[in-house]
ROFIRO-447534 format. One record per residue (C-alpha): x, y, z; residue number from 1. Coordinates in Angstrom, 2 decimals, padded with zeros to 5 digits. Layout:
<sites>
((X Y Z) NUM)
...
</sites>
This chain:
<sites>
((-015.68 -069.48 003.00) 1)
((-013.68 -069.39 006.27) 2)
((-011.15 -072.17 006.74) 3)
((-009.55 -073.07 010.05) 4)
((-008.08 -076.42 009.05) 5)
((-007.87 -078.33 005.81) 6)
((-010.17 -081.26 005.24) 7)
((-008.77 -084.58 004.05) 8)
((-010.05 -083.68 000.58) 9)
((-008.19 -080.35 000.78) 10)
((-004.99 -082.13 001.77) 11)
((-005.44 -084.54 -001.13) 12)
((-005.89 -081.50 -003.40) 13)
((-002.51 -080.12 -002.34) 14)
((-000.83 -083.51 -002.65) 15)
((-002.23 -083.95 -006.16) 16)
((-001.23 -080.36 -006.97) 17)
((002.44 -080.72 -006.02) 18)
((002.59 -084.09 -007.77) 19)
((001.20 -082.59 -010.96) 20)
((003.43 -079.51 -010.82) 21)
((006.46 -081.61 -009.93) 22)
((005.91 -084.02 -012.82) 23)
((005.75 -081.16 -015.33) 24)
((008.75 -079.36 -013.81) 25)
((010.79 -082.57 -013.97) 26)
((010.00 -082.91 -017.68) 27)
((010.99 -079.28 -018.20) 28)
((014.29 -079.91 -016.41) 29)
((015.06 -082.72 -018.82) 30)
((014.64 -080.37 -021.76) 31)
((016.32 -077.08 -022.66) 32)
((016.23 -074.59 -019.79) 33)
((016.03 -070.84 -020.26) 34)
((018.13 -069.35 -017.46) 35)
((017.80 -065.71 -016.50) 36)
((019.18 -063.57 -013.69) 37)
((017.00 -061.74 -011.20) 38)
((017.89 -058.34 -009.77) 39)
((019.80 -060.01 -006.93) 40)
((021.79 -062.05 -009.50) 41)
((020.16 -065.34 -008.51) 42)
((018.91 -067.71 -011.20) 43)
((015.36 -068.16 -012.41) 44)
((014.13 -070.52 -015.14) 45)
((010.93 -070.82 -017.13) 46)
((010.01 -073.70 -014.83) 47)
((010.03 -071.44 -011.75) 48)
((007.56 -069.10 -013.44) 49)
((005.38 -071.89 -014.82) 50)
((005.12 -073.67 -011.46) 51)
((004.36 -070.40 -009.67) 52)
((001.58 -069.52 -012.10) 53)
((000.16 -073.05 -012.10) 54)
((000.05 -073.30 -008.31) 55)
((-001.39 -069.81 -007.94) 56)
((-004.12 -070.46 -010.50) 57)
((-005.20 -073.83 -009.08) 58)
((-005.12 -072.71 -005.43) 59)
((-007.04 -069.51 -006.22) 60)
((-009.71 -071.47 -008.08) 61)
((-010.37 -073.70 -005.07) 62)
((-009.74 -071.23 -002.24) 63)
((-010.58 -067.75 -003.47) 64)
((-010.18 -066.26 000.01) 65)
((-006.62 -067.51 000.53) 66)
((-003.77 -065.02 000.30) 67)
((-000.94 -066.29 -001.93) 68)
((002.67 -065.17 -001.53) 69)
((005.43 -066.45 -003.81) 70)
((009.18 -066.01 -004.02) 71)
((008.98 -065.12 -007.69) 72)
((006.17 -062.58 -007.24) 73)
((006.43 -061.17 -003.75) 74)
((003.71 -058.88 -002.44) 75)
((004.92 -057.10 000.68) 76)
((001.50 -055.49 001.26) 77)
((000.06 -058.55 002.99) 78)
((-002.64 -059.25 005.55) 79)
((-001.71 -061.74 008.28) 80)
((-004.67 -061.06 010.55) 81)
((-005.52 -063.86 012.99) 82)
((-007.96 -065.88 010.86) 83)
((-006.47 -065.11 007.44) 84)
((-005.08 -068.12 005.59) 85)
((-001.87 -067.48 003.65) 86)
((-000.21 -069.82 001.18) 87)
((003.54 -069.20 000.90) 88)
((005.10 -070.70 -002.22) 89)
((008.58 -071.48 -003.34) 90)
((007.86 -072.79 -006.87) 91)
((011.27 -074.41 -007.20) 92)
((013.47 -074.35 -004.13) 93)
((016.95 -075.18 -005.34) 94)
((016.79 -073.46 -008.73) 95)
((020.58 -073.56 -009.08) 96)
((020.55 -077.35 -008.73) 97)
((017.54 -077.54 -011.03) 98)
((019.40 -075.51 -013.67) 99)
((022.38 -077.87 -013.37) 100)
((020.04 -080.79 -014.17) 101)
((020.60 -082.30 -010.72) 102)
((017.77 -083.88 -008.66) 103)
((018.06 -081.98 -005.35) 104)
((015.25 -079.43 -005.67) 105)
((011.65 -079.30 -004.56) 106)
((008.30 -077.56 -004.78) 107)
((007.38 -076.06 -001.42) 108)
((003.97 -074.90 -000.17) 109)
((003.52 -073.56 003.36) 110)
((000.11 -072.69 004.76) 111)
((-000.20 -070.23 007.65) 112)
((-003.21 -069.13 009.69) 113)
((-002.37 -065.62 010.78) 114)
((001.26 -065.88 011.83) 115)
((001.00 -069.59 012.71) 116)
((002.36 -072.30 010.37) 117)
((-000.21 -075.09 010.05) 118)
((000.44 -077.19 006.92) 119)
((003.37 -077.92 004.65) 120)
((003.82 -079.78 001.37) 121)
((007.37 -080.32 000.07) 122)
((007.87 -082.49 -003.01) 123)
((011.18 -083.43 -004.61) 124)
((010.30 -085.23 -007.86) 125)
((013.91 -086.01 -008.73) 126)
((014.45 -087.68 -005.35) 127)
((010.96 -089.20 -005.09) 128)
((010.38 -087.59 -001.68) 129)
((007.00 -086.13 -000.71) 130)
((006.83 -084.61 002.76) 131)
((003.62 -083.22 004.22) 132)
((001.57 -082.96 007.40) 133)
((-002.05 -083.01 008.52) 134)
((-003.51 -081.93 011.86) 135)
((-001.93 -084.86 013.68) 136)
((001.24 -086.11 012.01) 137)
((003.92 -085.59 009.41) 138)
((004.41 -088.02 006.57) 139)
((007.01 -089.05 004.00) 140)
((005.54 -090.72 000.92) 141)
((002.39 -091.48 002.90) 142)
((004.13 -093.08 005.90) 143)
((004.10 -091.45 009.33) 144)
((007.31 -089.57 010.05) 145)
((008.75 -089.07 013.54) 146)
((012.23 -087.67 014.09) 147)
((014.70 -089.36 016.43) 148)
((016.01 -086.91 019.09) 149)
((018.82 -089.24 020.16) 150)
((021.21 -089.00 017.22) 151)
((024.65 -090.33 018.11) 152)
((027.42 -088.01 016.91) 153)
((030.13 -089.92 015.10) 154)
((031.89 -089.98 011.72) 155)
((028.79 -090.93 009.74) 156)
((026.46 -088.41 011.36) 157)
((025.37 -085.61 009.01) 158)
((024.85 -081.87 009.21) 159)
((023.38 -079.91 006.30) 160)
((023.92 -076.21 005.72) 161)
((022.78 -073.67 003.16) 162)
((025.09 -071.75 000.87) 163)
((024.46 -068.32 002.42) 164)
((026.26 -069.29 005.64) 165)
((028.86 -066.64 006.47) 166)
((031.00 -066.28 009.56) 167)
((029.81 -069.49 011.21) 168)
((032.42 -072.13 012.00) 169)
((031.27 -075.73 012.27) 170)
((033.07 -077.91 014.80) 171)
((031.80 -081.38 014.03) 172)
((033.39 -084.84 013.64) 173)
((030.86 -086.11 011.09) 174)
((029.90 -085.15 007.54) 175)
((028.92 -081.57 006.63) 176)
((026.96 -081.30 003.38) 177)
((025.17 -078.72 001.21) 178)
((022.59 -080.32 -001.06) 179)
((021.21 -077.06 -002.48) 180)
((017.57 -076.83 -001.34) 181)
((016.53 -075.21 001.95) 182)
((013.06 -076.76 002.25) 183)
((014.39 -080.20 001.37) 184)
((017.37 -079.84 003.73) 185)
((014.97 -078.95 006.53) 186)
((012.49 -081.76 005.83) 187)
((015.28 -084.30 005.76) 188)
((015.95 -083.56 009.44) 189)
((012.64 -085.32 010.12) 190)
((013.85 -088.40 008.25) 191)
((016.93 -088.77 010.43) 192)
((016.31 -092.37 011.43) 193)
((017.44 -093.20 007.88) 194)
((019.91 -090.42 007.10) 195)
((021.62 -089.87 010.50) 196)
((020.97 -086.12 010.20) 197)
((021.60 -084.11 013.35) 198)
((020.84 -080.58 012.13) 199)
((020.34 -078.17 009.26) 200)
((021.43 -074.54 009.53) 201)
((020.27 -071.87 007.10) 202)
((018.95 -068.30 006.89) 203)
((017.31 -067.03 003.70) 204)
((013.60 -066.05 003.47) 205)
((010.36 -067.41 004.88) 206)
((009.28 -068.94 001.53) 207)
((012.42 -071.10 001.65) 208)
((011.32 -072.51 005.01) 209)
((007.51 -072.15 004.97) 210)
((006.65 -075.56 003.52) 211)
((009.06 -077.36 005.82) 212)
((008.24 -075.70 009.15) 213)
((004.81 -077.29 009.77) 214)
((006.24 -080.68 008.79) 215)
((009.11 -080.26 011.24) 216)
((006.77 -079.25 014.05) 217)
((004.48 -082.27 013.62) 218)
((007.47 -084.64 013.28) 219)
((009.02 -083.44 016.53) 220)
((012.04 -081.66 015.02) 221)
((013.12 -078.65 017.08) 222)
((013.67 -075.25 015.48) 223)
((015.52 -072.25 016.93) 224)
((017.62 -069.34 015.85) 225)
((021.33 -069.85 016.38) 226)
((021.19 -067.34 019.25) 227)
((018.79 -069.67 021.06) 228)
((015.59 -067.69 020.56) 229)
((012.44 -069.03 018.93) 230)
((011.45 -067.98 015.42) 231)
((009.02 -065.04 015.49) 232)
((007.00 -065.35 012.26) 233)
((005.38 -061.95 012.70) 234)
((008.82 -060.33 012.94) 235)
((010.04 -062.28 009.90) 236)
((007.09 -061.16 007.79) 237)
((007.54 -057.57 008.92) 238)
((011.23 -057.90 007.94) 239)
((010.13 -058.43 004.30) 240)
((010.04 -062.19 004.90) 241)
((013.77 -062.41 005.69) 242)
((014.86 -064.49 008.69) 243)
((016.54 -062.40 011.36) 244)
((019.32 -064.87 012.16) 245)
((020.51 -068.32 011.14) 246)
((017.81 -070.87 011.90) 247)
((018.66 -074.38 013.02) 248)
((016.38 -077.40 012.63) 249)
((017.85 -080.05 014.90) 250)
((017.44 -083.43 016.55) 251)
((018.81 -083.18 020.08) 252)
((017.30 -082.83 023.53) 253)
((019.61 -079.96 024.51) 254)
((020.18 -076.97 022.21) 255)
((023.55 -076.36 023.92) 256)
((024.86 -079.39 022.02) 257)
((023.90 -077.76 018.75) 258)
((025.17 -074.32 019.71) 259)
((028.59 -075.78 020.56) 260)
((028.83 -077.17 017.02) 261)
((028.07 -073.84 015.31) 262)
((030.40 -071.05 016.44) 263)
((030.33 -067.48 015.17) 264)
</sites>
Protein backbone atom coordinates (compact mmCIF):
# COMPACT_ATOMS: atom_id res chain seq x y z
CA UNK A 1 0.00 0.00 0.00
CA UNK A 2 1.41 3.42 -0.99
CA UNK A 3 0.91 6.20 1.53
CA UNK A 4 1.31 9.89 0.75
CA UNK A 5 -0.34 11.29 3.87
CA UNK A 6 -1.73 9.74 7.01
CA UNK A 7 -5.47 9.44 7.41
CA UNK A 8 -7.14 10.65 10.60
CA UNK A 9 -7.33 7.00 11.67
CA UNK A 10 -3.59 6.63 11.06
CA UNK A 11 -2.88 9.71 13.16
CA UNK A 12 -5.07 8.32 15.93
CA UNK A 13 -3.08 5.08 15.68
CA UNK A 14 0.17 6.94 16.33
CA UNK A 15 -1.36 8.99 19.15
CA UNK A 16 -2.66 5.83 20.81
CA UNK A 17 0.71 4.16 20.21
CA UNK A 18 2.81 6.84 21.94
CA UNK A 19 0.28 7.03 24.77
CA UNK A 20 0.48 3.28 25.31
CA UNK A 21 4.28 3.16 25.07
CA UNK A 22 4.63 6.21 27.29
CA UNK A 23 2.37 4.78 29.98
CA UNK A 24 4.41 1.58 30.16
CA UNK A 25 7.74 3.43 30.09
CA UNK A 26 6.58 5.68 32.93
CA UNK A 27 5.74 2.62 35.04
CA UNK A 28 9.15 1.16 34.23
CA UNK A 29 10.82 4.40 35.31
CA UNK A 30 9.11 4.15 38.68
CA UNK A 31 10.59 0.70 39.23
CA UNK A 32 14.17 -0.56 39.23
CA UNK A 33 16.08 0.51 36.12
CA UNK A 34 18.83 -1.56 34.52
CA UNK A 35 21.36 0.96 33.23
CA UNK A 36 23.97 -0.03 30.67
CA UNK A 37 26.55 1.87 28.64
CA UNK A 38 26.60 1.90 24.86
CA UNK A 39 29.82 1.97 22.83
CA UNK A 40 29.81 5.77 22.91
CA UNK A 41 29.47 5.67 26.74
CA UNK A 42 25.92 7.03 26.70
CA UNK A 43 23.25 5.39 28.84
CA UNK A 44 20.60 2.93 27.74
CA UNK A 45 17.95 1.27 29.91
CA UNK A 46 15.63 -1.68 29.46
CA UNK A 47 12.87 0.84 28.79
CA UNK A 48 14.68 2.22 25.72
CA UNK A 49 14.87 -1.27 24.25
CA UNK A 50 11.30 -2.19 25.19
CA UNK A 51 9.83 1.00 23.69
CA UNK A 52 11.89 0.59 20.52
CA UNK A 53 10.74 -3.00 20.05
CA UNK A 54 7.12 -2.19 20.89
CA UNK A 55 6.93 0.75 18.47
CA UNK A 56 8.69 -1.18 15.72
CA UNK A 57 6.39 -4.17 16.08
CA UNK A 58 3.14 -2.19 16.13
CA UNK A 59 4.12 0.15 13.26
CA UNK A 60 5.33 -2.76 11.12
CA UNK A 61 2.08 -4.64 11.68
CA UNK A 62 0.01 -1.72 10.40
CA UNK A 63 2.37 -0.33 7.75
CA UNK A 64 4.47 -3.16 6.40
CA UNK A 65 5.94 -0.96 3.66
CA UNK A 66 7.27 1.71 6.02
CA UNK A 67 11.01 1.87 6.67
CA UNK A 68 11.79 2.11 10.40
CA UNK A 69 14.98 3.70 11.74
CA UNK A 70 15.71 3.86 15.46
CA UNK A 71 18.46 5.36 17.61
CA UNK A 72 18.94 2.09 19.45
CA UNK A 73 19.10 -0.03 16.29
CA UNK A 74 20.41 2.14 13.49
CA UNK A 75 20.45 0.82 9.95
CA UNK A 76 22.66 3.02 7.78
CA UNK A 77 21.71 1.10 4.62
CA UNK A 78 18.48 3.02 4.09
CA UNK A 79 16.25 3.94 1.17
CA UNK A 80 14.99 7.53 1.13
CA UNK A 81 13.66 7.52 -2.42
CA UNK A 82 11.02 10.15 -3.17
CA UNK A 83 7.87 8.21 -2.27
CA UNK A 84 9.34 6.01 0.47
CA UNK A 85 7.88 6.57 3.93
CA UNK A 86 10.40 6.40 6.79
CA UNK A 87 9.62 6.34 10.49
CA UNK A 88 12.49 7.69 12.59
CA UNK A 89 12.28 6.73 16.26
CA UNK A 90 13.88 7.92 19.42
CA UNK A 91 12.35 5.45 21.91
CA UNK A 92 13.29 7.56 24.92
CA UNK A 93 14.80 10.95 24.19
CA UNK A 94 16.37 12.08 27.43
CA UNK A 95 17.52 8.70 28.73
CA UNK A 96 19.87 10.32 31.24
CA UNK A 97 16.95 12.20 32.80
CA UNK A 98 14.83 9.06 32.60
CA UNK A 99 17.53 7.10 34.46
CA UNK A 100 17.63 9.80 37.15
CA UNK A 101 13.87 9.29 37.68
CA UNK A 102 13.14 12.84 36.48
CA UNK A 103 10.16 13.69 34.22
CA UNK A 104 11.86 15.53 31.34
CA UNK A 105 12.01 12.82 28.67
CA UNK A 106 9.83 11.85 25.76
CA UNK A 107 9.01 9.29 23.09
CA UNK A 108 9.64 10.75 19.64
CA UNK A 109 8.37 9.54 16.26
CA UNK A 110 9.17 11.42 13.06
CA UNK A 111 7.69 10.44 9.72
CA UNK A 112 9.44 11.42 6.48
CA UNK A 113 8.39 11.04 2.85
CA UNK A 114 11.64 10.77 0.96
CA UNK A 115 13.79 13.46 2.55
CA UNK A 116 10.79 15.58 3.59
CA UNK A 117 9.54 15.64 7.21
CA UNK A 118 5.75 15.33 7.23
CA UNK A 119 4.49 14.16 10.66
CA UNK A 120 5.76 14.19 14.21
CA UNK A 121 4.56 12.71 17.50
CA UNK A 122 6.39 13.70 20.70
CA UNK A 123 4.99 12.54 24.04
CA UNK A 124 6.36 13.34 27.48
CA UNK A 125 4.34 11.22 29.94
CA UNK A 126 6.04 12.66 33.01
CA UNK A 127 5.17 16.20 31.92
CA UNK A 128 1.77 15.34 30.42
CA UNK A 129 2.71 16.96 27.09
CA UNK A 130 1.69 15.41 23.77
CA UNK A 131 2.81 17.32 20.68
CA UNK A 132 1.85 16.26 17.17
CA UNK A 133 0.79 17.56 13.77
CA UNK A 134 -1.54 16.66 10.92
CA UNK A 135 -1.58 18.02 7.37
CA UNK A 136 -2.79 21.43 8.52
CA UNK A 137 -1.75 22.25 12.08
CA UNK A 138 0.32 21.37 15.10
CA UNK A 139 -1.28 20.48 18.40
CA UNK A 140 -0.45 20.25 22.10
CA UNK A 141 -2.74 17.91 24.03
CA UNK A 142 -5.31 18.20 21.24
CA UNK A 143 -5.36 22.01 21.08
CA UNK A 144 -4.06 23.90 18.06
CA UNK A 145 -0.55 25.22 18.59
CA UNK A 146 0.82 28.35 16.93
CA UNK A 147 4.14 29.88 17.96
CA UNK A 148 4.47 33.59 18.71
CA UNK A 149 7.24 35.20 16.59
CA UNK A 150 7.28 38.38 18.66
CA UNK A 151 8.93 37.22 21.87
CA UNK A 152 10.13 40.15 23.97
CA UNK A 153 13.66 39.61 25.27
CA UNK A 154 13.90 40.38 28.97
CA UNK A 155 14.92 38.70 32.23
CA UNK A 156 12.16 36.08 32.14
CA UNK A 157 12.64 35.08 28.50
CA UNK A 158 14.04 31.57 28.06
CA UNK A 159 16.58 29.87 25.84
CA UNK A 160 17.09 26.10 25.93
CA UNK A 161 20.27 24.34 24.85
CA UNK A 162 21.43 20.75 24.63
CA UNK A 163 24.34 19.32 26.57
CA UNK A 164 26.60 18.72 23.56
CA UNK A 165 27.07 22.46 22.98
CA UNK A 166 30.79 23.23 22.73
CA UNK A 167 32.49 26.47 21.81
CA UNK A 168 29.30 28.52 21.56
CA UNK A 169 28.96 31.52 23.85
CA UNK A 170 25.47 32.70 24.71
CA UNK A 171 25.00 36.45 25.17
CA UNK A 172 21.51 36.72 26.58
CA UNK A 173 19.86 38.69 29.42
CA UNK A 174 17.22 36.06 30.19
CA UNK A 175 17.27 32.47 31.47
CA UNK A 176 19.37 29.77 29.78
CA UNK A 177 18.26 26.23 30.60
CA UNK A 178 19.05 22.61 29.72
CA UNK A 179 16.12 20.29 30.43
CA UNK A 180 17.71 17.15 29.00
CA UNK A 181 15.58 16.13 25.98
CA UNK A 182 16.22 17.43 22.46
CA UNK A 183 12.81 16.62 20.95
CA UNK A 184 11.01 18.08 23.95
CA UNK A 185 13.24 21.18 24.01
CA UNK A 186 12.44 21.74 20.34
CA UNK A 187 8.68 21.20 20.67
CA UNK A 188 8.51 23.60 23.58
CA UNK A 189 9.59 26.41 21.23
CA UNK A 190 6.13 26.06 19.67
CA UNK A 191 4.50 26.55 23.06
CA UNK A 192 6.24 29.87 23.65
CA UNK A 193 3.09 31.87 24.35
CA UNK A 194 3.11 30.08 27.72
CA UNK A 195 6.81 29.51 28.36
CA UNK A 196 8.39 32.69 26.90
CA UNK A 197 10.85 30.54 24.92
CA UNK A 198 12.86 32.38 22.29
CA UNK A 199 15.06 29.57 20.95
CA UNK A 200 16.53 26.12 21.37
CA UNK A 201 20.02 25.30 20.10
CA UNK A 202 21.29 21.74 19.72
CA UNK A 203 23.17 19.41 17.38
CA UNK A 204 23.03 15.64 17.88
CA UNK A 205 21.40 13.23 15.37
CA UNK A 206 18.31 13.29 13.19
CA UNK A 207 16.37 10.87 15.45
CA UNK A 208 16.74 13.43 18.26
CA UNK A 209 15.01 16.04 16.10
CA UNK A 210 12.85 13.99 13.70
CA UNK A 211 9.66 13.93 15.76
CA UNK A 212 9.86 17.63 16.55
CA UNK A 213 10.68 19.04 13.11
CA UNK A 214 7.26 18.52 11.43
CA UNK A 215 5.56 19.92 14.54
CA UNK A 216 7.77 23.01 14.44
CA UNK A 217 7.10 23.57 10.75
CA UNK A 218 3.31 23.41 11.11
CA UNK A 219 3.40 25.63 14.23
CA UNK A 220 5.38 28.34 12.47
CA UNK A 221 8.65 27.92 14.38
CA UNK A 222 11.69 28.72 12.24
CA UNK A 223 14.62 26.32 11.99
CA UNK A 224 18.13 27.04 10.71
CA UNK A 225 21.70 26.01 11.26
CA UNK A 226 23.69 28.44 13.36
CA UNK A 227 25.59 29.48 10.21
CA UNK A 228 22.29 30.68 8.73
CA UNK A 229 21.75 27.88 6.22
CA UNK A 230 18.67 25.68 6.05
CA UNK A 231 18.78 22.07 7.25
CA UNK A 232 19.48 19.68 4.37
CA UNK A 233 17.89 16.37 5.42
CA UNK A 234 19.47 14.45 2.55
CA UNK A 235 22.92 15.63 3.66
CA UNK A 236 22.14 14.76 7.28
CA UNK A 237 21.07 11.23 6.38
CA UNK A 238 24.14 10.77 4.20
CA UNK A 239 26.23 11.97 7.17
CA UNK A 240 25.05 8.89 9.14
CA UNK A 241 22.11 10.91 10.49
CA UNK A 242 24.35 13.44 12.29
CA UNK A 243 23.51 17.14 11.98
CA UNK A 244 26.24 19.09 10.24
CA UNK A 245 26.14 22.12 12.54
CA UNK A 246 24.24 23.40 15.54
CA UNK A 247 20.57 23.75 14.67
CA UNK A 248 18.44 26.52 16.13
CA UNK A 249 14.65 26.40 16.47
CA UNK A 250 13.60 29.98 17.12
CA UNK A 251 10.78 32.48 17.43
CA UNK A 252 11.92 35.73 15.82
CA UNK A 253 11.29 37.46 12.52
CA UNK A 254 14.99 38.11 11.88
CA UNK A 255 17.60 35.36 12.28
CA UNK A 256 20.26 38.04 12.87
CA UNK A 257 18.74 38.54 16.32
CA UNK A 258 19.32 34.89 17.10
CA UNK A 259 22.79 34.76 15.59
CA UNK A 260 23.87 37.71 17.76
CA UNK A 261 22.89 35.73 20.87
CA UNK A 262 24.93 32.64 19.94
CA UNK A 263 28.58 33.44 19.25
CA UNK A 264 31.26 30.92 18.34
